[in-house]
C-alpha positions in Angstrom: 95.3 129.1 79.2 95.4 125.4 78.3 91.7 124.5 78.0 92.3 121.0 76.6 92.7 119.3 80.1 89.4 120.9 81.2 87.6 119.7 78.1 89.1 116.2 78.6 87.8 116.0 82.2 84.3 117.0 80.9 84.4 114.3 78.1 85.8 111.6 80.4 83.0 112.3 82.9 80.5 111.6 80.2 82.1 108.6 78.4 84.0 106.8 81.3 81.3 104.1 81.7 81.7 103.2 78.0 85.3 102.1 78.5 84.6 98.3 78.7 82.6 98.4 75.4 85.4 100.4 73.7 88.0 98.0 75.0 86.1 95.0 73.7 86.0 96.6 70.2 89.8 96.5 70.1 89.6 92.7 70.2 86.7 92.3 67.9 88.1 94.7 65.3 91.9 94.3 64.9 92.3 97.4 62.7 90.5 99.5 65.4 92.7 97.8 68.0 95.9 98.7 66.2 94.7 102.3 65.7 93.9 102.7 69.4 97.2 101.1 70.5 99.2 103.5 68.4 97.1 106.5 69.3 96.8 106.1 73.1 99.1 103.3 74.3 102.2 103.5 72.2 105.3 103.1 74.4 103.3 102.4 77.6 104.9 100.5 80.4 102.8 100.3 83.6 103.8 98.1 86.5 101.3 97.0 89.3 102.7 97.2 92.8 101.2 94.6 95.1 99.7 95.8 98.4 102.2 95.8 101.2 100.1 93.7 103.5 99.4 90.9 101.0 102.9 89.6 100.2 105.5 87.4 101.9 109.2 87.6 101.2 110.5 84.8 99.0 114.2 85.3 99.4 116.7 86.5 101.9 117.9 89.9 100.9 121.7 89.8 100.4 122.1 93.1 98.4 122.0 96.7 99.5 118.8 98.5 98.7 119.1 102.2 98.8 116.4 104.4 100.5 114.9 101.4 102.3 115.5 99.5 105.5 116.6 96.0 104.3 114.8 94.4 107.2 111.4 95.9 106.4 111.4 96.1 102.6 107.8 96.3 101.1 106.6 96.7 97.5 105.7 100.4 97.8 109.4 101.1 98.5 109.8 100.8 94.7 107.5 103.8 94.2 109.4 105.8 96.9 112.8 105.0 95.3 111.6 106.6 92.1 110.1 109.6 93.9 113.3 110.2 95.9 115.2 110.4 92.6 112.8 113.0 91.2 112.8 116.7 91.4 109.5 117.5 89.6 106.5 115.8 91.4 102.9 116.9 91.0 100.1 115.5 93.2 96.6 115.6 91.8 93.9 116.7 94.1 91.4 114.4 92.5 91.3 111.0 90.8 89.8 111.3 87.3 88.6 107.7 87.3 86.9 107.9 90.7 85.5 111.4 89.8 84.1 110.1 86.5 82.7 106.9 88.1 81.2 108.8 91.0 83.0 106.5 93.4 81.3 106.1 96.8 83.7 103.6 98.4 87.1 105.3 98.0 88.2 109.0 98.3 88.2 111.0 95.1 90.9 113.2 96.5 93.5 110.4 96.4 94.7 111.3 92.9 97.6 110.3 90.8 101.1 111.5 91.2 102.9 112.7 88.1 106.7 112.9 87.6 108.8 114.5 85.0 109.4 117.8 83.2 105.9 117.7 81.5 104.4 118.3 85.0 104.9 122.0 84.4 102.1 121.9 81.8 99.4 120.5 84.2 96.8 123.1 85.2 97.8 124.3 88.7 94.2 124.1 90.0 94.4 120.3 89.5 96.9 119.8 92.3 100.2 120.9 93.7 103.9 120.4 93.4 105.5 118.4 96.2 108.8 117.4 97.6 109.8 113.7 97.5 109.1 113.4 101.2 105.6 114.8 100.8 105.0 112.5 97.9 106.2 109.5 99.8 103.9 110.4 102.7 101.0 110.7 100.2 101.8 107.1 98.9 101.7 105.8 102.5 98.3 107.5 103.0 96.9 106.0 99.8 98.2 102.6 100.8 96.4 102.8 104.1 93.2 103.7 102.3 93.4 100.5 100.3 94.6 101.7 97.0 96.9 99.7 94.7 99.8 101.7 93.2 100.5 101.4 89.4 103.6 103.1 88.1 105.1 103.8 84.7 104.6 105.5 81.4 100.9 106.0 80.4 100.4 107.9 77.1 96.7 108.5 77.9 97.7 110.8 80.8 99.9 112.9 78.5 96.9 113.1 76.1 94.1 114.2 78.4 96.4 116.6 80.3 97.9 117.9 77.0 101.5 117.8 78.4 103.2 117.1 75.1 105.7 114.2 74.6 104.5 111.2 76.5 108.2 110.3 77.2 108.3 113.3 79.6 105.5 112.2 82.0 105.4 109.4 84.5 102.2 108.3 86.2 101.8 106.8 89.7 98.2 105.7 90.0 96.5 105.0 93.3 93.8 102.7 92.1 90.6 101.3 93.7 89.0 98.1 92.5 85.8 99.6 91.3 87.0 102.6 89.2 90.4 101.8 87.9 90.7 102.5 84.2 93.0 99.4 83.8 90.1 97.2 84.8 89.5 97.2 81.0 92.6 95.1 80.6 90.4 92.1 80.9 88.5 93.1 77.7 91.1 95.0 75.7 93.4 93.9 72.9 96.2 91.7 74.3 99.0 93.9 72.9 97.6 96.8 74.9 96.9 94.8 78.1 100.5 93.5 78.0 101.6 97.1 78.6 100.0 96.7 82.1 102.0 94.0 83.9 102.9 92.4 87.1 106.0 93.5 89.0 109.0 91.2 88.4 109.7 89.1 91.5 106.0 88.7 92.4 104.5 85.1 92.3 101.0 83.9 93.2 100.0 80.5 94.4 96.7 78.9 95.5 96.2 76.1 98.0 93.2 74.1 96.9 93.2 72.2 100.2 92.7 75.4 102.1 90.3 77.0 99.6 86.6 77.0 100.8 85.3 77.8 97.3 83.4 80.9 98.6 84.2 83.0 95.5 85.1 86.2 97.4 88.4 86.4 95.5 86.5 86.6 92.2 85.0 90.0 93.1 88.4 91.5 94.0 90.3 90.5 90.8 91.0 93.4 88.4 91.5 91.2 85.4 89.3 88.1 85.9 92.4 85.9 86.5 90.5 83.7 89.0 87.8 81.0 88.6 86.1 78.6 90.9 86.0 75.1 89.5 84.5 72.1 91.3 84.5 74.3 94.4 88.2 75.2 94.3 90.1 78.3 93.2 92.0 78.2 89.9 94.4 81.0 89.0 95.4 82.1 85.5 99.0 83.1 86.1 99.3 84.7 82.7 96.4 87.1 83.4 97.3 87.9 87.0 98.9 91.3 87.6 99.8 90.6 91.2 97.9 93.4 92.9 97.3 91.2 96.0 93.6 92.0 96.5 92.6 88.3 96.2 95.1 87.4 98.8 93.8 90.2 101.1 90.2 89.2 100.7 90.5 85.4 101.0 89.0 84.4 104.4 91.0 81.1 104.5 94.3 82.6 103.2 94.3 80.1 100.4 95.9 82.5 98.0 99.5 83.7 98.6 101.6 86.3 96.9 105.3 85.9 97.1 107.6 88.9 96.8 111.4 89.0 96.0 112.6 92.4 97.3 115.9 91.9 95.5 114.3 93.2 92.3 113.3 96.6 93.7 116.4 98.6 93.1 117.0 97.5 89.5 113.3 97.9 88.6 113.1 101.3 90.3 116.1 102.5 88.2 114.5 101.1 85.0 111.1 102.8 85.7 112.8 106.1 86.6 114.6 106.1 83.2 111.4 105.7 81.3 110.9 109.5 81.5 114.3 110.7 82.8 116.7 109.9 79.9 
């Protein structure tokens, strides 16, 4: 019996709320930062998928996109493209972050999806294997509940699940704004936070004429990429990960996310190959 994942869950439950302090230490102490980067984030490549209802198309689609209706392409189709290529898919029956944070606003049962041959080492009581169709339906359900999808290679998951080579496990997170581990990107060493990035083809703009300066968008931003200056919104494009929560929460629709669906097929192929080489 693999007891390490069970020990990991116990320890994360205890230390989860220390993540911001630990993240800040990686900036204050460069040697510590380099150690943590090598230990827990080496080779990571995580992409934030904007919420479907927060984006507008920025180009006319003139290429064929497989597994998606060209007339109704949405960002989460990228995740589904990866899932439909995969034959080993494991759906967690809990989210470790929400469980550890005792989340009261989002369901703990909307856990991660893991893909790759390393899924065979995940304790069976943590979830179930699923078909691509079941996994795609799960993604739709998580989207309807307000989660943001993050997909890619995340070494931390291979560590706490003790699945071996991190090149054999892909993570699809379904994140809430209050509990997401990657909230620490705003405090952590830049070389680590750069592993967690915006989807190619997503742009963000702010209309200062429309902005009412209410500050609601500040509360929704994962990475503190928004400020209110002289009563108007100011966006830090370099920090923004394009999740779309600010656009969704803005009462005057002053913040707009643009989305180029033409990037989906190539990006889905690239992400799939991260753990299927």
